[in-house]
py3Dmol code that shows the C-alpha trace and the ligand (Angstrom):
import py3Dmol

protein = """\
ATOM      1  CA  MET A   1       8.184  22.410  -0.174  1.00  0.00           C
ATOM      2  CA  VAL A   2      10.153  22.338   3.087  1.00  0.00           C
ATOM      3  CA  VAL A   3      11.471  19.338   4.974  1.00  0.00           C
ATOM      4  CA  GLY A   4      13.767  19.492   8.046  1.00  0.00           C
ATOM      5  CA  GLY A   5      17.222  20.295   6.632  1.00  0.00           C
ATOM      6  CA  VAL A   6      15.849  20.279   3.099  1.00  0.00           C
ATOM      7  CA  GLY A   7      14.213  23.411   1.783  1.00  0.00           C
ATOM      8  CA  GLU A   8      14.910  27.103   1.490  1.00  0.00           C
ATOM      9  CA  ARG A   9      17.483  26.993   4.337  1.00  0.00           C
ATOM     10  CA  ASP A  10      19.252  23.787   3.365  1.00  0.00           C
ATOM     11  CA  GLY A  11      22.523  25.565   2.581  1.00  0.00           C
ATOM     12  CA  PHE A  12      22.139  25.045  -1.175  1.00  0.00           C
ATOM     13  CA  GLY A  13      19.894  28.063  -1.885  1.00  0.00           C
ATOM     14  CA  GLY A  14      22.823  30.098  -3.236  1.00  0.00           C
ATOM     15  CA  TYR A  15      23.726  27.319  -5.692  1.00  0.00           C
ATOM     16  CA  ARG A  16      20.095  27.103  -6.831  1.00  0.00           C
ATOM     17  CA  SER A  17      20.007  30.888  -7.403  1.00  0.00           C
ATOM     18  CA  GLN A  18      23.197  30.633  -9.442  1.00  0.00           C
ATOM     19  CA  LEU A  19      21.678  27.841 -11.522  1.00  0.00           C
ATOM     20  CA  VAL A  20      18.524  29.909 -12.085  1.00  0.00           C
ATOM     21  CA  GLY A  21      20.716  32.818 -13.254  1.00  0.00           C
ATOM     22  CA  GLU A  22      22.574  30.519 -15.628  1.00  0.00           C
ATOM     23  CA  LEU A  23      19.324  29.120 -17.079  1.00  0.00           C
ATOM     24  CA  SER A  24      17.874  32.634 -17.576  1.00  0.00           C
ATOM     25  CA  ALA A  25      21.085  33.628 -19.352  1.00  0.00           C
ATOM     26  CA  LYS A  26      20.597  30.569 -21.594  1.00  0.00           C
ATOM     27  CA  GLY A  27      17.140  31.806 -22.600  1.00  0.00           C
ATOM     28  CA  ILE A  28      14.698  30.247 -20.116  1.00  0.00           C
ATOM     29  CA  LYS A  29      11.980  32.857 -19.520  1.00  0.00           C
ATOM     30  CA  ASP A  30       9.059  31.065 -17.828  1.00  0.00           C
ATOM     31  CA  LEU A  31       9.042  32.469 -14.300  1.00  0.00           C
ATOM     32  CA  ALA A  32       7.071  29.557 -12.823  1.00  0.00           C
ATOM     33  CA  VAL A  33       9.712  27.155 -14.146  1.00  0.00           C
ATOM     34  CA  LEU A  34      12.582  29.249 -12.789  1.00  0.00           C
ATOM     35  CA  ARG A  35      10.783  29.537  -9.435  1.00  0.00           C
ATOM     36  CA  ALA A  36      10.379  25.741  -9.286  1.00  0.00           C
ATOM     37  CA  ILE A  37      14.105  25.290 -10.003  1.00  0.00           C
ATOM     38  CA  SER A  38      14.919  27.740  -7.223  1.00  0.00           C
ATOM     39  CA  GLN A  39      12.820  25.649  -4.809  1.00  0.00           C
ATOM     40  CA  VAL A  40      13.515  21.992  -5.606  1.00  0.00           C
ATOM     41  CA  PRO A  41      16.697  20.626  -3.970  1.00  0.00           C
ATOM     42  CA  ARG A  42      18.310  18.825  -6.929  1.00  0.00           C
ATOM     43  CA  HIS A  43      21.101  17.514  -4.673  1.00  0.00           C
ATOM     44  CA  ILE A  44      18.802  15.070  -2.922  1.00  0.00           C
ATOM     45  CA  PHE A  45      17.857  13.439  -6.260  1.00  0.00           C
ATOM     46  CA  VAL A  46      21.430  12.457  -7.152  1.00  0.00           C
ATOM     47  CA  PRO A  47      23.782   9.862  -5.626  1.00  0.00           C
ATOM     48  CA  GLU A  48      26.124  11.001  -2.835  1.00  0.00           C
ATOM     49  CA  ALA A  49      29.173  10.580  -5.121  1.00  0.00           C
ATOM     50  CA  VAL A  50      28.009  13.328  -7.526  1.00  0.00           C
ATOM     51  CA  ARG A  51      26.181  15.535  -5.017  1.00  0.00           C
ATOM     52  CA  HIS A  52      28.880  18.225  -5.236  1.00  0.00           C
ATOM     53  CA  ARG A  53      27.934  18.621  -8.936  1.00  0.00           C
ATOM     54  CA  ALA A  54      24.160  18.758  -8.362  1.00  0.00           C
ATOM     55  CA  TYR A  55      23.809  22.430  -9.335  1.00  0.00           C
ATOM     56  CA  GLU A  56      25.935  22.274 -12.461  1.00  0.00           C
ATOM     57  CA  ASP A  57      23.959  22.557 -15.680  1.00  0.00           C
ATOM     58  CA  SER A  58      24.795  19.001 -16.654  1.00  0.00           C
ATOM     59  CA  ALA A  59      23.313  15.511 -16.733  1.00  0.00           C
ATOM     60  CA  LEU A  60      24.582  13.196 -13.967  1.00  0.00           C
ATOM     61  CA  PRO A  61      24.510   9.409 -13.441  1.00  0.00           C
ATOM     62  CA  ILE A  62      21.727   8.136 -11.139  1.00  0.00           C
ATOM     63  CA  GLY A  63      22.362   4.366 -11.307  1.00  0.00           C
ATOM     64  CA  GLY A  64      21.036   1.598 -13.534  1.00  0.00           C
ATOM     65  CA  GLY A  65      22.859   3.155 -16.503  1.00  0.00           C
ATOM     66  CA  GLN A  66      20.456   6.138 -16.378  1.00  0.00           C
ATOM     67  CA  THR A  67      20.932   9.872 -15.902  1.00  0.00           C
ATOM     68  CA  ILE A  68      19.196  12.838 -14.339  1.00  0.00           C
ATOM     69  CA  SER A  69      18.824  15.181 -17.303  1.00  0.00           C
ATOM     70  CA  GLN A  70      20.621  18.506 -17.617  1.00  0.00           C
ATOM     71  CA  PRO A  71      18.657  21.261 -15.793  1.00  0.00           C
ATOM     72  CA  TRP A  72      18.414  23.287 -19.024  1.00  0.00           C
ATOM     73  CA  VAL A  73      16.676  20.337 -20.695  1.00  0.00           C
ATOM     74  CA  HIS A  74      14.175  20.099 -17.830  1.00  0.00           C
ATOM     75  CA  ALA A  75      13.596  23.843 -17.869  1.00  0.00           C
ATOM     76  CA  ARG A  76      13.143  23.923 -21.640  1.00  0.00           C
ATOM     77  CA  SER A  77      10.771  20.920 -21.641  1.00  0.00           C
ATOM     78  CA  LEU A  78       8.665  22.471 -18.880  1.00  0.00           C
ATOM     79  CA  GLU A  79       8.624  25.827 -20.629  1.00  0.00           C
ATOM     80  CA  LEU A  80       7.515  24.173 -23.886  1.00  0.00           C
ATOM     81  CA  ALA A  81       4.661  22.456 -22.029  1.00  0.00           C
ATOM     82  CA  ARG A  82       3.259  25.951 -21.200  1.00  0.00           C
ATOM     83  CA  LEU A  83       1.878  24.941 -17.823  1.00  0.00           C
ATOM     84  CA  THR A  84      -0.347  27.285 -15.814  1.00  0.00           C
ATOM     85  CA  GLY A  85      -0.744  25.197 -12.653  1.00  0.00           C
ATOM     86  CA  ARG A  86      -4.117  23.694 -13.590  1.00  0.00           C
ATOM     87  CA  GLU A  87      -2.997  20.795 -15.772  1.00  0.00           C
ATOM     88  CA  ARG A  88      -2.974  17.041 -15.454  1.00  0.00           C
ATOM     89  CA  VAL A  89       0.428  15.920 -16.722  1.00  0.00           C
ATOM     90  CA  LEU A  90       1.916  12.565 -17.684  1.00  0.00           C
ATOM     91  CA  GLU A  91       5.687  12.121 -17.408  1.00  0.00           C
ATOM     92  CA  VAL A  92       7.327   9.130 -19.091  1.00  0.00           C
ATOM     93  CA  GLY A  93      10.689   8.204 -17.544  1.00  0.00           C
ATOM     94  CA  THR A  94      10.599   9.285 -13.891  1.00  0.00           C
ATOM     95  CA  GLY A  95      14.308   8.571 -13.406  1.00  0.00           C
ATOM     96  CA  SER A  96      15.470  10.431 -10.300  1.00  0.00           C
ATOM     97  CA  GLY A  97      12.068  12.101  -9.782  1.00  0.00           C
ATOM     98  CA  TYR A  98      13.583  15.603 -10.011  1.00  0.00           C
ATOM     99  CA  GLN A  99      11.469  16.669 -12.984  1.00  0.00           C
ATOM    100  CA  THR A 100       8.458  15.089 -11.268  1.00  0.00           C
ATOM    101  CA  ALA A 101       9.103  17.449  -8.336  1.00  0.00           C
ATOM    102  CA  LEU A 102       9.407  20.444 -10.693  1.00  0.00           C
ATOM    103  CA  LEU A 103       6.161  19.401 -12.371  1.00  0.00           C
ATOM    104  CA  SER A 104       4.416  19.106  -9.006  1.00  0.00           C
ATOM    105  CA  LEU A 105       4.992  22.860  -8.566  1.00  0.00           C
ATOM    106  CA  CYS A 106       3.984  23.831 -12.109  1.00  0.00           C
ATOM    107  CA  ALA A 107       0.888  21.632 -12.651  1.00  0.00           C
ATOM    108  CA  ASP A 108      -2.098  20.346 -10.701  1.00  0.00           C
ATOM    109  CA  GLN A 109      -1.622  16.567 -10.936  1.00  0.00           C
ATOM    110  CA  VAL A 110       1.405  14.598 -12.094  1.00  0.00           C
ATOM    111  CA  PHE A 111       1.383  10.953 -13.201  1.00  0.00           C
ATOM    112  CA  SER A 112       4.822   9.525 -13.866  1.00  0.00           C
ATOM    113  CA  ILE A 113       5.963   6.131 -15.195  1.00  0.00           C
ATOM    114  CA  GLU A 114       9.374   4.493 -14.737  1.00  0.00           C
ATOM    115  CA  ARG A 115      10.418   1.064 -16.040  1.00  0.00           C
ATOM    116  CA  LEU A 116      13.239   0.375 -13.542  1.00  0.00           C
ATOM    117  CA  PRO A 117      11.946  -0.697 -10.099  1.00  0.00           C
ATOM    118  CA  ALA A 118      14.892   0.692  -8.084  1.00  0.00           C
ATOM    119  CA  LEU A 119      14.590   4.160  -9.644  1.00  0.00           C
ATOM    120  CA  ALA A 120      10.792   4.225  -9.266  1.00  0.00           C
ATOM    121  CA  GLN A 121      11.093   3.398  -5.557  1.00  0.00           C
ATOM    122  CA  GLN A 122      13.906   5.888  -4.970  1.00  0.00           C
ATOM    123  CA  ALA A 123      11.916   8.647  -6.666  1.00  0.00           C
ATOM    124  CA  ARG A 124       8.833   7.822  -4.561  1.00  0.00           C
ATOM    125  CA  ASP A 125      10.952   7.998  -1.385  1.00  0.00           C
ATOM    126  CA  VAL A 126      12.521  11.382  -2.227  1.00  0.00           C
ATOM    127  CA  LEU A 127       9.188  12.897  -3.275  1.00  0.00           C
ATOM    128  CA  ALA A 128       7.649  11.657  -0.006  1.00  0.00           C
ATOM    129  CA  LEU A 129      10.544  13.221   1.913  1.00  0.00           C
ATOM    130  CA  LEU A 130       9.749  16.533   0.232  1.00  0.00           C
ATOM    131  CA  GLY A 131       6.089  16.214   1.189  1.00  0.00           C
ATOM    132  CA  THR A 132       4.922  16.216  -2.430  1.00  0.00           C
ATOM    133  CA  ARG A 133       1.230  15.300  -2.564  1.00  0.00           C
ATOM    134  CA  ASN A 134       0.138  15.660  -6.178  1.00  0.00           C
ATOM    135  CA  THR A 135       2.385  13.060  -7.810  1.00  0.00           C
ATOM    136  CA  SER A 136       1.838   9.347  -8.504  1.00  0.00           C
ATOM    137  CA  ILE A 137       4.537   7.030  -9.819  1.00  0.00           C
ATOM    138  CA  MET A 138       3.799   3.773 -11.604  1.00  0.00           C
ATOM    139  CA  LEU A 139       6.262   1.028 -12.498  1.00  0.00           C
ATOM    140  CA  GLY A 140       5.796  -0.018 -16.124  1.00  0.00           C
ATOM    141  CA  ASP A 141       6.259   0.673 -19.804  1.00  0.00           C
ATOM    142  CA  GLY A 142       5.538   4.372 -20.241  1.00  0.00           C
ATOM    143  CA  THR A 143       5.216   4.030 -24.020  1.00  0.00           C
ATOM    144  CA  LEU A 144       1.762   2.584 -23.250  1.00  0.00           C
ATOM    145  CA  GLY A 145       0.839   5.668 -21.222  1.00  0.00           C
ATOM    146  CA  TRP A 146      -1.426   5.537 -18.161  1.00  0.00           C
ATOM    147  CA  ARG A 147      -4.875   5.285 -19.684  1.00  0.00           C
ATOM    148  CA  PRO A 148      -7.182   5.436 -16.614  1.00  0.00           C
ATOM    149  CA  TYR A 149      -6.107   9.019 -15.806  1.00  0.00           C
ATOM    150  CA  SER A 150      -6.082  10.232 -19.417  1.00  0.00           C
ATOM    151  CA  PRO A 151      -6.566  12.563 -21.183  1.00  0.00           C
ATOM    152  CA  TYR A 152      -3.519  14.621 -20.209  1.00  0.00           C
ATOM    153  CA  ASP A 153      -3.100  18.336 -20.874  1.00  0.00           C
ATOM    154  CA  ALA A 154       0.617  17.769 -21.298  1.00  0.00           C
ATOM    155  CA  ILE A 155       2.884  14.750 -21.698  1.00  0.00           C
ATOM    156  CA  ILE A 156       6.637  14.984 -21.208  1.00  0.00           C
ATOM    157  CA  VAL A 157       8.743  12.065 -22.403  1.00  0.00           C
ATOM    158  CA  SER A 158      12.165  12.028 -20.760  1.00  0.00           C
ATOM    159  CA  ALA A 159      13.843   9.388 -22.924  1.00  0.00           C
ATOM    160  CA  ALA A 160      14.671   9.216 -26.643  1.00  0.00           C
ATOM    161  CA  SER A 161      12.047   7.655 -28.886  1.00  0.00           C
ATOM    162  CA  PRO A 162      12.255   6.583 -32.550  1.00  0.00           C
ATOM    163  CA  GLU A 163       8.770   8.063 -33.070  1.00  0.00           C
ATOM    164  CA  VAL A 164       5.886   9.492 -31.062  1.00  0.00           C
ATOM    165  CA  PRO A 165       4.344   6.500 -29.235  1.00  0.00           C
ATOM    166  CA  GLN A 166       0.767   6.130 -30.535  1.00  0.00           C
ATOM    167  CA  PRO A 167      -0.797   5.422 -27.087  1.00  0.00           C
ATOM    168  CA  LEU A 168       0.558   8.790 -25.902  1.00  0.00           C
ATOM    169  CA  VAL A 169      -1.046  10.537 -28.886  1.00  0.00           C
ATOM    170  CA  GLU A 170      -4.350   8.888 -27.952  1.00  0.00           C
ATOM    171  CA  GLN A 171      -4.013   9.933 -24.290  1.00  0.00           C
ATOM    172  CA  LEU A 172      -3.249  13.591 -25.056  1.00  0.00           C
ATOM    173  CA  ALA A 173      -6.201  15.966 -24.619  1.00  0.00           C
ATOM    174  CA  PRO A 174      -7.280  18.078 -27.605  1.00  0.00           C
ATOM    175  CA  GLY A 175      -5.172  21.235 -27.424  1.00  0.00           C
ATOM    176  CA  GLY A 176      -2.630  19.333 -25.311  1.00  0.00           C
ATOM    177  CA  ARG A 177       1.145  19.454 -25.770  1.00  0.00           C
ATOM    178  CA  LEU A 178       3.492  16.486 -25.952  1.00  0.00           C
ATOM    179  CA  ILE A 179       7.228  17.068 -25.525  1.00  0.00           C
ATOM    180  CA  VAL A 180       9.406  14.218 -26.767  1.00  0.00           C
ATOM    181  CA  PRO A 181      13.014  13.710 -27.894  1.00  0.00           C
ATOM    182  CA  LEU A 182      12.810  12.015 -31.324  1.00  0.00           C
ATOM    183  CA  GLY A 183      15.661  10.294 -33.119  1.00  0.00           C
ATOM    184  CA  ASP A 184      17.974   7.303 -32.872  1.00  0.00           C
ATOM    185  CA  ARG A 185      19.704   5.965 -29.774  1.00  0.00           C
ATOM    186  CA  ASP A 186      22.612   8.427 -30.045  1.00  0.00           C
ATOM    187  CA  GLN A 187      21.160  11.714 -31.159  1.00  0.00           C
ATOM    188  CA  GLN A 188      17.737  13.363 -31.121  1.00  0.00           C
ATOM    189  CA  VAL A 189      15.805  16.584 -31.553  1.00  0.00           C
ATOM    190  CA  LEU A 190      13.382  17.792 -28.933  1.00  0.00           C
ATOM    191  CA  ALA A 191       9.934  17.946 -30.517  1.00  0.00           C
ATOM    192  CA  VAL A 192       6.784  19.728 -29.350  1.00  0.00           C
ATOM    193  CA  CYS A 193       3.646  18.075 -30.666  1.00  0.00           C
ATOM    194  CA  THR A 194       0.207  19.642 -30.358  1.00  0.00           C
ATOM    195  CA  LYS A 195      -3.115  17.909 -30.787  1.00  0.00           C
ATOM    196  CA  GLY A 196      -5.757  19.720 -32.797  1.00  0.00           C
ATOM    197  CA  PRO A 197      -9.521  19.447 -32.147  1.00  0.00           C
ATOM    198  CA  ASP A 198      -9.716  16.835 -34.938  1.00  0.00           C
ATOM    199  CA  GLY A 199      -7.277  14.615 -33.024  1.00  0.00           C
ATOM    200  CA  HIS A 200      -4.470  15.250 -35.525  1.00  0.00           C
ATOM    201  CA  VAL A 201      -1.020  15.769 -33.978  1.00  0.00           C
ATOM    202  CA  SER A 202       1.576  18.055 -35.530  1.00  0.00           C
ATOM    203  CA  CYS A 203       5.153  18.311 -34.290  1.00  0.00           C
ATOM    204  CA  GLN A 204       7.810  21.018 -34.436  1.00  0.00           C
ATOM    205  CA  THR A 205      11.438  20.414 -33.594  1.00  0.00           C
ATOM    206  CA  VAL A 206      13.108  22.791 -31.176  1.00  0.00           C
ATOM    207  CA  SER A 207      16.704  21.823 -30.426  1.00  0.00           C
ATOM    208  CA  ASP A 208      19.274  19.047 -30.553  1.00  0.00           C
ATOM    209  CA  VAL A 209      19.342  16.913 -27.409  1.00  0.00           C
ATOM    210  CA  ARG A 210      20.803  13.652 -26.140  1.00  0.00           C
ATOM    211  CA  PHE A 211      18.725  11.321 -23.971  1.00  0.00           C
ATOM    212  CA  VAL A 212      18.963   7.683 -22.899  1.00  0.00           C
ATOM    213  CA  PRO A 213      16.659   5.436 -24.987  1.00  0.00           C
ATOM    214  CA  LEU A 214      12.976   4.915 -24.320  1.00  0.00           C
ATOM    215  CA  ILE A 215      12.753   1.136 -23.994  1.00  0.00           C
ATOM    216  CA  GLY A 216       9.319  -0.319 -24.556  1.00  0.00           C
ATOM    217  CA  GLN A 217       6.626  -1.601 -26.872  1.00  0.00           C
ATOM    218  CA  PHE A 218       6.351   1.717 -28.740  1.00  0.00           C
ATOM    219  CA  GLY A 219       9.989   2.763 -28.202  1.00  0.00           C
ATOM    220  CA  PHE A 220      13.284   0.939 -28.731  1.00  0.00           C
ATOM    221  CA  PRO A 221      13.614  -2.786 -28.030  1.00  0.00           C
ATOM    222  CA  GLY A 222      15.408  -3.675 -24.775  1.00  0.00           C
ATOM    223  CA  GLU A 223      18.495  -5.896 -24.485  1.00  0.00           C
ATOM    224  CA  ALA A 224      16.445  -9.037 -25.105  1.00  0.00           C
ATOM    225  CA  GLY A 225      14.203  -7.366 -27.681  1.00  0.00           C
TER     226      GLY A 225
END
"""
ligand_1 = """\
27
SAM
N 13.563 13.349 -15.933
C 14.337 12.231 -15.442
C 15.436 12.742 -14.531
O 15.969 13.799 -14.810
O 15.784 12.069 -13.560
C 14.928 11.534 -16.638
C 15.669 10.297 -16.342
S 16.458 9.435 -17.657
C 17.018 10.622 -18.794
C 15.138 8.602 -18.493
C 14.406 7.566 -17.691
O 13.461 6.936 -18.559
C 15.260 6.441 -17.125
O 15.077 6.374 -15.746
C 14.736 5.176 -17.817
O 14.764 4.035 -16.994
C 13.323 5.599 -18.139
N 12.670 4.844 -19.204
C 13.175 4.392 -20.373
N 12.236 3.752 -21.083
C 11.088 3.816 -20.352
C 9.749 3.358 -20.527
N 9.346 2.702 -21.629
N 8.849 3.616 -19.560
C 9.188 4.268 -18.440
N 10.436 4.725 -18.195
C 11.362 4.518 -19.145
"""
view = py3Dmol.view(width=600, height=400)
view.addModel(protein, "pdb")
view.setStyle({"model": 0}, {"cartoon": {"style": "trace"}})
view.addModel(ligand_1, "xyz")
view.setStyle({"model": 1}, {"stick": {}})
view.zoomTo()
view.show()
């Protein structure tokens, strides 16, 4: 992943290495995930005004009342998905597109859904700038999934849901892993759900997290809902 002025020699490599060190110290062990974080230029996924904070381990505003998640949350979600590079992955809540870029390095094909048009377009533009070829972004309600490309080996939901959206359960492959923050609008736990051969899904909670709400038919109602 190298684009003129963006890439290994973009002047931010030292900050990325520091971030990788911080994430390892916080318990992230998956080397493919750490390698992806060392390669993807997070600063180009955030607005100019917060670019100087791009390599802090914190969530940052990206416009439309949304945030790019904390790098530790991305790293942990990716680690929990146990990707080997061969998977077809669905991401719900593209946001900035940063996690989409990380996924593009850790999986084979990435399908991502965002409900806000401006963010979906911005993410497409940045991913194109990086020369990413294995990602597709759709504008829509991600709680419905993206059925034509299902089943998915892994599904990562990047917004807080009151429960696991049923269409996502249906679109998960047997043996697949679904990572989703579950809870109310203010506070959630990150859950890892696995689908058995009988189609039954069982979930385990991993850690407390705080995400923006998943707004949609199988999530929270929107302003008018
Ligand atoms: N991984 C992204 C990042 O770091 O940039 C996460 C962005 S933010 C925490 C969650 C995103 O989910 C927001 O961009 C929001 O618009 C989007 N979102 C919320 N409900 C959605 C839905 N039903 N379908 C698709 N996207 C949704």
